[in-house]
C-alpha angles and dihedrals in degrees: 000000000000124000095262093052092047090050094055090042091060094037095056098072090046091053094049091044090058092048092052091048092052092049092050093047101044101023090064091051091050092051091047091050092050089049091052091051091052094044092049091051091229116178134201107271142172093202093117091055090049092048090054097046110028099071089062094053108091137192115242122207116186122199131194135196111249131180115257120221090205105059101006090241132120118253132185113251130177109260106162145030130200148127136256141189128232103223102168139037088236087072099258112159126195119211141143120289091228090058093064103019097112099028124129091182130022123201122196121203118195123205090245090064099259118137125205138179110231133213122215109240093184143317137213120208093191096062095026091237132135134181120216130182134209130184114233145123128250093010115182114242123204116241113258133192117186091190095059114106116196113233131194107265096031112138112243136181125211116214122193148108106273114194088347091285090135131261110335133183123212125182135214143121135268101268097185142348129215096035108166138178091050096108128071089249095042088215105121146054122243136201111239119213139168092221106119115258114183137170107304093030091087110117093018128124131277106198136181127234090276092057093251121144111258101168149333112263110237117163149346122234116241130185116259096235101045134024091243123140115240098194090250119121135170136218133187109243117252094235092056092046090054093053091049093045093052091051092049092049093046101040106011088239140043114263111207131184119239136204095182101230144107120236141165137197111280115260109251093231093051090046090054091052090055093042092245137132107247092213091058101050140051131198125230111238101174138005122209111239112254090001123135094268093046092051090049092052103255111158137200112271092026110138114227111220106163142013112206090344092306114121117244111244101184141327097273094050091046089053091050092048093053093042091059093054113099113247110255093034122127113242130187117224120196110207138178111223121178091336096311125106114229137173127220131187113226127189104220117236129201122265116234124197096242090058090066089087092060106032136043103182099047 
């Protein structure tokens, strides 16, 4: 037996002795801990996540001046109910635009009993988001994690004030991500969940099992024929809400770039005829007269392949990409026209809300 073989021969019992010692030392502790859990009748719970997040979820009561038939004067009357989320120590509150859209006065009720009057910092019809602000000390702020990426199957909790019953927690999972076409503008992706979101939940928090903000609860899906809940609800992703909030705080509105055209994802059969991947190209269906794309020479039936040398993934992401370009900037579009690839320089315009009816890619 050579030296190497003898070395491993004597080393083997030492190795296994160490393994057995570790198992004896820590295995016993593991069994004891499991026994304590069983003896204490502990159950799986998300109470810690709720404790972290729920104090920062507020009730929103909107009031509006209405004419009185008694004294011919205007009086404030409650007209809306919703929820909001304190996201900053400065008193910034995220909620849905539709919660406060018609309000003349907005009241904010915290879970600790405090009541505030809120100012509207800015609102965005396109994403149905609004930022409010209250002045107060020691305001609770919801936990946030910019690195968290929601995944299908993640457990989530919806926190809000449904039907003004008081703060309520419902539980579900993320059923899908990237749902689009659910908003009136059709310009954004939603998180889909089966956590119940009812009237009054709008603007409330969707959190993960760590209590971190995942999204802003927005709506519940109902059947077209009957007002019956389907167990499908939608939330605006946290990352999108942060971009919108920063713009509203900085500018009072969201400034979006515009190409001035209507497009749709390329039909898979047509894509195959052109030797393209349908998920990486969109086709131009209409061009607004005298708009940025029209002035640059973009034509109907052009296929958009790239924006500033970055491949187009799908219509929603193309819309987001253009929206983030500063109006007045020069942008290179790579197009396929009658089988030939061309490039055009477009000077980006600014998207206005009324144009939503006539364009879907700025």
